[in-house]
FIKE-591072 format. One record per residue: x, y, z of N, C-alpha, C in turn. Coordinates in steps of 0.02 Angstrom, whole numbers, plus 50000, padded with zeros to 5 digits. Layout:
BEGIN
[[X, Y, Z], [X, Y, Z], [X, Y, Z]]
...
***
This chain:
BEGIN
[[49564, 49228, 46348], [49598, 49257, 46383], [49546, 49274, 46446]]
[[49483, 49264, 46431], [49447, 49272, 46487], [49452, 49232, 46557]]
[[49438, 49169, 46521], [49474, 49119, 46569], [49531, 49131, 46616]]
[[49597, 49155, 46566], [49637, 49164, 46613], [49624, 49219, 46674]]
[[49603, 49281, 46633], [49594, 49350, 46696], [49548, 49326, 46752]]
[[49504, 49257, 46738], [49452, 49251, 46781], [49496, 49195, 46836]]
[[49551, 49152, 46811], [49610, 49115, 46865], [49631, 49157, 46893]]
[[49659, 49234, 46886], [49708, 49266, 46894], [49671, 49291, 46948]]
[[49602, 49321, 46969], [49573, 49354, 46992], [49564, 49303, 47047]]
[[49537, 49233, 47048], [49535, 49197, 47076], [49594, 49155, 47142]]
[[49633, 49181, 47099], [49713, 49168, 47150], [49730, 49216, 47175]]
[[49714, 49286, 47162], [49719, 49346, 47197], [49682, 49359, 47279]]
[[49609, 49325, 47257], [49570, 49328, 47310], [49599, 49263, 47365]]
[[49611, 49213, 47353], [49647, 49152, 47364], [49698, 49179, 47414]]
[[49731, 49213, 47372], [49800, 49265, 47432], [49772, 49294, 47494]]
[[49741, 49333, 47470], [49709, 49389, 47501], [49674, 49365, 47563]]
[[49623, 49295, 47543], [49603, 49266, 47610], [49637, 49209, 47641]]
[[49715, 49204, 47618], [49747, 49175, 47664], [49786, 49231, 47707]]
[[49816, 49271, 47678], [49832, 49339, 47724], [49795, 49346, 47770]]
[[49716, 49378, 47759], [49708, 49384, 47810], [49657, 49326, 47867]]
[[49663, 49264, 47856], [49681, 49230, 47899], [49719, 49224, 47938]]
[[49789, 49223, 47914], [49839, 49226, 47942], [49854, 49289, 47997]]
[[49834, 49353, 47975], [49834, 49409, 48020], [49791, 49404, 48073]]
[[49720, 49354, 48071], [49688, 49335, 48117], [49694, 49280, 48149]]
[[49752, 49255, 48141], [49755, 49213, 48190], [49813, 49253, 48227]]
[[49859, 49281, 48188], [49896, 49322, 48255], [49878, 49359, 48305]]
[[49813, 49373, 48273], [49786, 49437, 48332], [49772, 49426, 48406]]
[[49801, 49448, 48453], [49778, 49421, 48521], [49735, 49425, 48542]]
[[49684, 49396, 48560], [49587, 49400, 48605], [49638, 49435, 48661]]
[[49677, 49385, 48696], [49685, 49425, 48771], [49638, 49397, 48818]]
[[49640, 49376, 48867], [49603, 49354, 48910], [49546, 49366, 48934]]
[[49499, 49366, 48966], [49410, 49381, 48995], [49432, 49386, 49045]]
[[49416, 49446, 49077], [49407, 49449, 49147], [49354, 49488, 49154]]
[[49340, 49513, 49241], [49313, 49575, 49254], [49340, 49608, 49331]]
[[49315, 49655, 49336], [49333, 49693, 49398], [49282, 49668, 49469]]
[[49323, 49676, 49524], [49278, 49651, 49585], [49327, 49696, 49621]]
[[49279, 49692, 49688], [49318, 49735, 49738], [49305, 49693, 49811]]
[[49358, 49717, 49857], [49357, 49691, 49940], [49321, 49749, 49955]]
[[49258, 49709, 49973], [49210, 49788, 50017], [49225, 49781, 50091]]
[[49214, 49834, 50115], [49218, 49850, 50191], [49160, 49860, 50218]]
[[49122, 49800, 50246], [49058, 49782, 50278], [49062, 49831, 50355]]
[[49011, 49896, 50359], [49005, 49920, 50422], [48937, 49897, 50454]]
[[48940, 49883, 50519], [48881, 49863, 50537], [48874, 49871, 50627]]
[[48824, 49867, 50669], [48822, 49883, 50740], [48829, 49820, 50739]]
[[48872, 49811, 50834], [48880, 49772, 50847], [48801, 49725, 50890]]
[[48760, 49769, 50912], [48687, 49732, 50931], [48617, 49763, 50886]]
[[48561, 49737, 50880], [48516, 49724, 50833], [48496, 49800, 50865]]
[[48478, 49844, 50819], [48420, 49899, 50834], [48382, 49938, 50781]]
[[48370, 49984, 50769], [48317, 50010, 50708], [48363, 50075, 50689]]
[[48387, 50094, 50621], [48413, 50146, 50599], [48365, 50221, 50599]]
[[48426, 50268, 50639], [48381, 50323, 50654], [48411, 50368, 50610]]
[[48469, 50359, 50585], [48493, 50429, 50568], [48540, 50388, 50493]]
[[48528, 50422, 50452], [48571, 50394, 50380], [48623, 50452, 50351]]
[[48675, 50459, 50361], [48702, 50518, 50347], [48733, 50514, 50279]]
[[48753, 50459, 50240], [48783, 50466, 50171], [48723, 50420, 50135]]
[[48737, 50420, 50057], [48708, 50394, 49999], [48757, 50349, 49978]]
[[48721, 50299, 49920], [48776, 50280, 49866], [48811, 50316, 49824]]
[[48863, 50306, 49837], [48919, 50350, 49791], [48950, 50388, 49815]]
[[48929, 50413, 49890], [48972, 50451, 49932], [49016, 50455, 49939]]
[[49058, 50485, 49959], [49161, 50483, 49971], [49148, 50500, 50026]]
[[49202, 50445, 50078], [49197, 50462, 50146], [49269, 50481, 50163]]
[[49286, 50495, 50210], [49350, 50493, 50246], [49347, 50455, 50312]]
[[49399, 50426, 50342], [49404, 50389, 50375], [49378, 50433, 50454]]
[[49336, 50390, 50506], [49299, 50433, 50551], [49247, 50479, 50542]]
[[49227, 50462, 50478], [49150, 50497, 50453], [49124, 50466, 50489]]
[[49062, 50511, 50520], [48968, 50472, 50526], [48951, 50454, 50486]]
[[48909, 50384, 50487], [48875, 50363, 50435], [48811, 50327, 50450]]
[[48806, 50321, 50515], [48731, 50310, 50530], [48724, 50305, 50608]]
[[48660, 50310, 50625], [48650, 50290, 50704], [48600, 50248, 50716]]
[[48592, 50210, 50764], [48547, 50158, 50771], [48522, 50179, 50849]]
[[48456, 50165, 50860], [48421, 50195, 50927], [48467, 50147, 50984]]
[[48484, 50200, 51024], [48538, 50162, 51095], [48469, 50171, 51156]]
[[48406, 50185, 51144], [48369, 50175, 51222], [48408, 50117, 51270]]
[[48400, 50062, 51254], [48393, 49986, 51291], [48487, 50002, 51304]]
[[48533, 50037, 51275], [48606, 50045, 51300], [48597, 50110, 51338]]
[[48558, 50158, 51336], [48554, 50228, 51397], [48517, 50193, 51450]]
[[48477, 50132, 51451], [48456, 50126, 51507], [48504, 50086, 51564]]
[[48545, 50051, 51516], [48558, 50007, 51543], [48637, 50036, 51584]]
[[48673, 50109, 51549], [48716, 50141, 51555], [48687, 50186, 51625]]
[[48625, 50205, 51630], [48599, 50246, 51679], [48607, 50188, 51749]]
[[48580, 50130, 51742], [48577, 50073, 51801], [48653, 50073, 51818]]
[[48705, 50055, 51785], [48767, 50044, 51805], [48789, 50125, 51833]]
[[48763, 50180, 51803], [48827, 50207, 51852], [48773, 50238, 51917]]
[[48714, 50198, 51925], [48689, 50211, 51979], [48733, 50170, 52050]]
[[48748, 50093, 51996], [48784, 50058, 52042], [48850, 50079, 52065]]
[[48869, 50107, 52035], [48930, 50121, 52038], [48941, 50192, 52096]]
[[48889, 50246, 52096], [48867, 50296, 52153], [48869, 50259, 52209]]
[[48819, 50209, 52223], [48813, 50140, 52265], [48883, 50118, 52284]]
[[48920, 50092, 52239], [48977, 50066, 52261], [49047, 50125, 52276]]
[[49027, 50184, 52260], [49096, 50236, 52293], [49068, 50244, 52366]]
[[49018, 50262, 52384], [48986, 50280, 52449], [49017, 50230, 52479]]
[[48985, 50161, 52478], [49017, 50105, 52518], [49115, 50108, 52513]]
[[49129, 50127, 52478], [49226, 50102, 52484], [49234, 50184, 52527]]
[[49198, 50241, 52500], [49217, 50294, 52539], [49208, 50293, 52633]]
[[49155, 50253, 52638], [49120, 50247, 52703], [49195, 50180, 52748]]
[[49202, 50145, 52717], [49247, 50081, 52720], [49311, 50105, 52738]]
[[49336, 50153, 52692], [49405, 50175, 52677], [49412, 50228, 52759]]
[[49337, 50255, 52751], [49353, 50296, 52836], [49347, 50267, 52871]]
[[49321, 50209, 52904], [49323, 50164, 52936], [49390, 50150, 52959]]
[[49422, 50122, 52906], [49486, 50086, 52913], [49527, 50125, 52942]]
[[49547, 50195, 52914], [49588, 50256, 52933], [49574, 50253, 53017]]
[[49506, 50269, 53038], [49507, 50265, 53117], [49506, 50207, 53163]]
[[49525, 50146, 53119], [49519, 50073, 53162], [49461, 50042, 53164]]
[[49401, 50080, 53150], [49327, 50046, 53145], [49325, 49995, 53117]]
[[49350, 49983, 53062], [49322, 49939, 53003], [49399, 49907, 53014]]
[[49364, 49867, 52970], [49385, 49790, 52939], [49426, 49784, 52889]]
[[49498, 49754, 52868], [49515, 49756, 52805], [49478, 49704, 52752]]
[[49448, 49658, 52796], [49404, 49613, 52736], [49344, 49656, 52711]]
[[49306, 49722, 52736], [49225, 49747, 52729], [49301, 49801, 52691]]
[[49354, 49844, 52679], [49376, 49859, 52639], [49405, 49852, 52576]]
[[49424, 49785, 52564], [49449, 49752, 52535], [49374, 49738, 52474]]
[[49334, 49712, 52521], [49266, 49705, 52470], [49239, 49760, 52444]]
[[49255, 49826, 52480], [49232, 49891, 52428], [49245, 49914, 52383]]
[[49321, 49911, 52384], [49375, 49909, 52331], [49359, 49854, 52266]]
[[49344, 49790, 52269], [49335, 49744, 52231], [49253, 49761, 52214]]
[[49211, 49791, 52231], [49115, 49818, 52218], [49146, 49866, 52184]]
[[49188, 49924, 52212], [49186, 49982, 52163], [49219, 49979, 52102]]
[[49280, 49914, 52095], [49306, 49905, 52016], [49263, 49881, 51982]]
[[49224, 49818, 52003], [49163, 49804, 51956], [49143, 49832, 51929]]
[[49086, 49886, 51979], [49049, 49940, 51958], [49071, 50013, 51899]]
[[49142, 50003, 51895], [49167, 50058, 51847], [49194, 50032, 51787]]
[[49204, 49959, 51788], [49205, 49915, 51713], [49144, 49917, 51707]]
[[49089, 49887, 51742], [49026, 49887, 51688], [49023, 49973, 51654]]
[[49004, 50017, 51695], [48988, 50089, 51663], [49045, 50110, 51596]]
[[49108, 50093, 51599], [49154, 50076, 51526], [49118, 50027, 51481]]
[[49093, 49972, 51516], [49066, 49938, 51444], [49010, 49972, 51438]]
[[48948, 49994, 51461], [48902, 50029, 51459], [48919, 50101, 51403]]
[[48973, 50133, 51420], [48968, 50190, 51373], [49007, 50165, 51312]]
[[49048, 50116, 51304], [49063, 50088, 51241], [49002, 50065, 51193]]
[[48937, 50007, 51214], [48899, 49989, 51183], [48868, 50051, 51156]]
[[48864, 50113, 51213], [48826, 50174, 51182], [48867, 50212, 51124]]
[[48937, 50199, 51136], [48965, 50238, 51067], [48952, 50197, 51017]]
[[48957, 50118, 51009], [48948, 50094, 50947], [48873, 50074, 50922]]
[[48828, 50136, 50955], [48778, 50141, 50921], [48768, 50190, 50853]]
[[48819, 50232, 50859], [48858, 50261, 50799], [48906, 50222, 50756]]
[[48894, 50236, 50687], [48930, 50189, 50650], [48984, 50260, 50593]]
[[49050, 50227, 50600], [49101, 50294, 50579], [49125, 50235, 50512]]
[[49155, 50304, 50478], [49211, 50237, 50424], [49254, 50236, 50457]]
[[49286, 50155, 50439], [49341, 50125, 50461], [49387, 50163, 50417]]
[[49393, 50158, 50346], [49426, 50160, 50286], [49394, 50219, 50246]]
[[49434, 50250, 50206], [49397, 50289, 50146], [49392, 50272, 50097]]
[[49323, 50289, 50065], [49330, 50253, 50000], [49261, 50276, 49976]]
[[49213, 50243, 49957], [49165, 50250, 49907], [49097, 50211, 49933]]
[[49054, 50241, 49946], [48993, 50188, 50000], [48957, 50155, 49910]]
[[48956, 50108, 49941], [48949, 50069, 49880], [48881, 50036, 49878]]
[[48834, 50015, 49921], [48785, 50000, 49931], [48761, 50001, 49987]]
[[48705, 50037, 50012], [48672, 50014, 50080], [48613, 50002, 50082]]
[[48607, 49926, 50137], [48553, 49886, 50141], [48513, 49891, 50212]]
[[48515, 49955, 50242], [48472, 49980, 50270], [48454, 50050, 50278]]
[[48405, 50052, 50293], [48376, 50136, 50283], [48330, 50154, 50349]]
[[48345, 50222, 50364], [48304, 50239, 50409], [48241, 50205, 50427]]
[[48223, 50202, 50511], [48155, 50168, 50508], [48193, 50080, 50510]]
[[48203, 50062, 50471], [48209, 49984, 50478], [48277, 49972, 50527]]
[[48240, 49894, 50547], [48295, 49872, 50603], [48356, 49825, 50578]]
[[48399, 49820, 50583], [48454, 49801, 50581], [48473, 49754, 50614]]
[[48482, 49680, 50607], [48533, 49642, 50654], [48590, 49632, 50682]]
[[48589, 49606, 50745], [48667, 49615, 50750], [48718, 49590, 50716]]
[[48780, 49637, 50697], [48829, 49618, 50653], [48814, 49597, 50583]]
[[48739, 49634, 50572], [48726, 49634, 50498], [48752, 49683, 50470]]
[[48778, 49709, 50399], [48811, 49776, 50376], [48738, 49815, 50336]]
[[48733, 49884, 50391], [48708, 49935, 50371], [48734, 49955, 50287]]
[[48798, 49951, 50285], [48834, 49970, 50214], [48892, 49946, 50203]]
[[48913, 49973, 50140], [48987, 49936, 50098], [49022, 49996, 50097]]
[[49082, 50008, 50094], [49129, 50053, 50087], [49179, 50012, 50029]]
[[49173, 50060, 49977], [49238, 50002, 49936], [49284, 50063, 49911]]
[[49368, 50041, 49972], [49422, 50076, 49966], [49440, 50068, 49897]]
[[49475, 50128, 49861], [49525, 50122, 49806], [49552, 50058, 49796]]
[[49615, 50056, 49842], [49657, 50007, 49835], [49615, 49923, 49839]]
[[49561, 49927, 49866], [49542, 49877, 49859], [49495, 49836, 49801]]
[[49497, 49867, 49755], [49480, 49837, 49702], [49538, 49787, 49656]]
[[49503, 49769, 49628], [49565, 49706, 49578], [49520, 49678, 49522]]
[[49567, 49666, 49471], [49551, 49600, 49422], [49537, 49535, 49422]]
[[49512, 49492, 49389], [49522, 49435, 49421], [49499, 49395, 49309]]
[[49553, 49367, 49323], [49526, 49342, 49220], [49580, 49265, 49245]]
[[49562, 49228, 49208], [49580, 49159, 49203], [49623, 49149, 49118]]
[[49686, 49121, 49131], [49721, 49078, 49088], [49731, 49002, 49078]]
[[49764, 48989, 49009], [49769, 48934, 49007], [49827, 48901, 49038]]
[[49833, 48828, 49039], [49874, 48816, 49080], [49956, 48817, 49035]]
[[49954, 48837, 48967], [50007, 48844, 48941], [50039, 48914, 48937]]
[[49990, 48946, 48951], [50017, 49033, 48969], [50022, 49042, 49024]]
[[50032, 49000, 49087], [50051, 48999, 49139], [50134, 49031, 49151]]
[[50177, 48977, 49101], [50232, 49001, 49122], [50274, 49062, 49098]]
[[50220, 49119, 49073], [50242, 49174, 49047], [50224, 49228, 49094]]
[[50189, 49211, 49170], [50173, 49256, 49196], [50211, 49251, 49289]]
[[50210, 49285, 49298], [50245, 49287, 49379], [50211, 49333, 49424]]
[[50213, 49322, 49469], [50183, 49392, 49525], [50230, 49465, 49528]]
[[50203, 49502, 49520], [50250, 49572, 49516], [50241, 49602, 49447]]
[[50206, 49549, 49373], [50213, 49575, 49304], [50154, 49610, 49311]]
[[50172, 49650, 49251], [50111, 49713, 49230], [50103, 49698, 49159]]
[[50024, 49699, 49169], [49964, 49675, 49127], [49927, 49736, 49078]]
[[49919, 49735, 49023], [49880, 49812, 49002], [49803, 49777, 49021]]
[[49760, 49817, 49023], [49695, 49806, 49011], [49639, 49848, 48966]]
[[49610, 49813, 48932], [49557, 49834, 48896], [49492, 49833, 48903]]
[[49442, 49896, 48895], [49369, 49885, 48909], [49348, 49942, 48868]]
[[49288, 49930, 48849], [49229, 49970, 48803], [49244, 50013, 48829]]
[[49265, 50082, 48789], [49269, 50153, 48821], [49318, 50167, 48864]]
[[49370, 50123, 48886], [49416, 50143, 48912], [49482, 50169, 48896]]
[[49508, 50216, 48944], [49574, 50239, 48908], [49629, 50179, 48875]]
[[49664, 50196, 48849], [49711, 50149, 48803], [49762, 50129, 48867]]
[[49780, 50164, 48918], [49838, 50163, 48965], [49836, 50125, 49008]]
[[49782, 50073, 49037], [49755, 50041, 49083], [49819, 50008, 49093]]
[[49838, 49973, 49162], [49894, 49929, 49153], [49871, 49891, 49248]]
[[49882, 49846, 49245], [49888, 49814, 49320], [49932, 49780, 49348]]
[[49948, 49759, 49400], [50003, 49723, 49423], [49966, 49683, 49473]]
[[50013, 49594, 49450], [49979, 49549, 49473], [50000, 49508, 49535]]
[[49967, 49521, 49574], [49986, 49491, 49645], [49963, 49424, 49674]]
[[49909, 49390, 49644], [49912, 49319, 49654], [49899, 49287, 49586]]
[[49930, 49208, 49579], [49905, 49165, 49541], [49910, 49098, 49589]]
[[49845, 49087, 49555], [49816, 48997, 49588], [49864, 48953, 49591]]
[[49873, 48926, 49634], [49920, 48860, 49617], [49880, 48783, 49594]]
[[49830, 48804, 49574], [49770, 48751, 49566], [49733, 48756, 49524]]
[[49704, 48710, 49473], [49672, 48730, 49400], [49585, 48751, 49441]]
[[49552, 48764, 49395], [49488, 48801, 49409], [49454, 48742, 49369]]
[[49372, 48729, 49423], [49333, 48667, 49394], [49367, 48599, 49376]]
[[49405, 48586, 49383], [49427, 48514, 49362], [49453, 48465, 49399]]
[[49430, 48398, 49402], [49431, 48353, 49449], [49503, 48327, 49478]]
[[49527, 48311, 49518], [49601, 48291, 49535], [49595, 48235, 49495]]
[[49608, 48214, 49443], [49616, 48147, 49387], [49689, 48164, 49350]]
[[49713, 48116, 49314], [49757, 48116, 49297], [49730, 48129, 49201]]
[[49749, 48206, 49191], [49726, 48219, 49113], [49756, 48206, 49033]]
[[49718, 48201, 48992], [49744, 48171, 48946], [49763, 48225, 48926]]
[[49790, 48254, 48854], [49836, 48304, 48835], [49767, 48346, 48793]]
[[49718, 48324, 48790], [49665, 48364, 48770], [49633, 48398, 48833]]
[[49619, 48357, 48879], [49600, 48374, 48935], [49655, 48454, 48971]]
[[49705, 48432, 48991], [49761, 48487, 49007], [49748, 48531, 48964]]
[[49740, 48557, 48905], [49710, 48612, 48850], [49665, 48649, 48895]]
[[49627, 48619, 48914], [49564, 48648, 48948], [49585, 48698, 49016]]
[[49632, 48664, 49040], [49641, 48693, 49128], [49649, 48752, 49112]]
[[49632, 48808, 49158], [49627, 48867, 49162], [49644, 48884, 49261]]
[[49688, 48949, 49253], [49713, 48964, 49308], [49692, 49022, 49316]]
[[49654, 49036, 49417], [49644, 49090, 49401], [49711, 49149, 49444]]
[[49697, 49224, 49399], [49757, 49283, 49423], [49722, 49330, 49430]]
[[49749, 49370, 49472], [49728, 49426, 49521], [49780, 49482, 49501]]
[[49740, 49547, 49478], [49786, 49598, 49478], [49755, 49667, 49502]]
[[49794, 49701, 49528], [49779, 49767, 49573], [49774, 49818, 49499]]
[[49731, 49854, 49471], [49749, 49893, 49424], [49782, 49968, 49448]]
[[49818, 50008, 49394], [49853, 50043, 49411], [49793, 50118, 49431]]
[[49759, 50106, 49380], [49697, 50168, 49398], [49626, 50145, 49418]]
[[49615, 50128, 49500], [49562, 50096, 49497], [49498, 50149, 49481]]
[[49508, 50197, 49479], [49469, 50279, 49470], [49441, 50250, 49399]]
[[49479, 50213, 49348], [49437, 50227, 49300], [49392, 50164, 49267]]
[[49391, 50104, 49305], [49362, 50049, 49312], [49280, 50037, 49365]]
[[49246, 50013, 49351], [49179, 49991, 49369], [49189, 49929, 49400]]
[[49152, 49907, 49471], [49129, 49848, 49481], [49109, 49808, 49444]]
[[49116, 49734, 49422], [49069, 49715, 49381], [49082, 49702, 49306]]
[[49114, 49750, 49303], [49149, 49769, 49220], [49191, 49723, 49192]]
[[49142, 49711, 49129], [49206, 49655, 49086], [49262, 49700, 49074]]
[[49313, 49655, 49054], [49389, 49678, 49030], [49415, 49643, 48994]]
[[49462, 49638, 48945], [49509, 49609, 48905], [49584, 49627, 48934]]
[[49609, 49551, 48953], [49694, 49579, 48987], [49745, 49541, 48941]]
[[49779, 49581, 48932], [49851, 49563, 48870], [49903, 49580, 48932]]
[[49949, 49531, 48914], [50022, 49503, 48931], [50053, 49567, 48922]]
[[50074, 49564, 48883], [50122, 49650, 48845], [50102, 49697, 48854]]
[[50100, 49738, 48912], [50079, 49814, 48917], [50094, 49863, 48864]]
[[50152, 49855, 48826], [50174, 49904, 48765], [50161, 49905, 48727]]
[[50109, 49843, 48693], [50087, 49831, 48635], [50032, 49892, 48620]]
[[50013, 49922, 48561], [49949, 49952, 48573], [49886, 49932, 48556]]
[[49825, 49953, 48593], [49764, 49934, 48559], [49763, 49903, 48497]]
[[49774, 49954, 48471], [49740, 49939, 48388], [49791, 49895, 48366]]
[[49859, 49868, 48376], [49901, 49816, 48356], [49854, 49764, 48378]]
[[49849, 49764, 48438], [49816, 49707, 48452], [49758, 49672, 48428]]
[[49708, 49734, 48415], [49652, 49725, 48388], [49646, 49745, 48302]]
***
């Protein structure tokens, strides 16, 4: 009798184990990925020392906000020199124009004076532009992501002083195997899951790679083809709920609850 009960118990355990294994097989592990963003780097046109930094990492900025200033001593000296040249060119032009009206001057002298005046005006405009660009302004609205140079530090020409992350530039990157690729299309919505994230996060696919990642261009066997993965990129519907570098899980069916998936 005890032997029969023991056999029944073992059979029940086997059935439960089989059922649990089946449930485990049906679980969708999703596709692993991470959060990235296309940063906007703000840099000076010419080298200089940072004299003023008006923002800190994490600050929200709007278009046109003054971010930083770089010393402008050389640019100011160049502007003053070109202004002096412009004043001399203006006097030469006025004198040539006056002589031309009375018939005492030649047309060639007047043309030369006009040309010199225009060149001097252009140089002053260039110097004023160089002066204006010693201050960095926010080209887009977003969050100050990282500051690379602080007050008192020398920054090279076209080296970014800081970076801005616009919310619309945040993206999700994940890889899918070749067998899953036909299920995806640009414009599809996928569900996003991550640690302590909201349950209703979604993203829309905007890029699907046309070539496999990390594979040589050779003819693949069936086993090797199963290892091929393709890069997918998507824009999150709520970028404010995610952080750059955060690991995520991506599911193809956005309507499936998190509990059912896991």
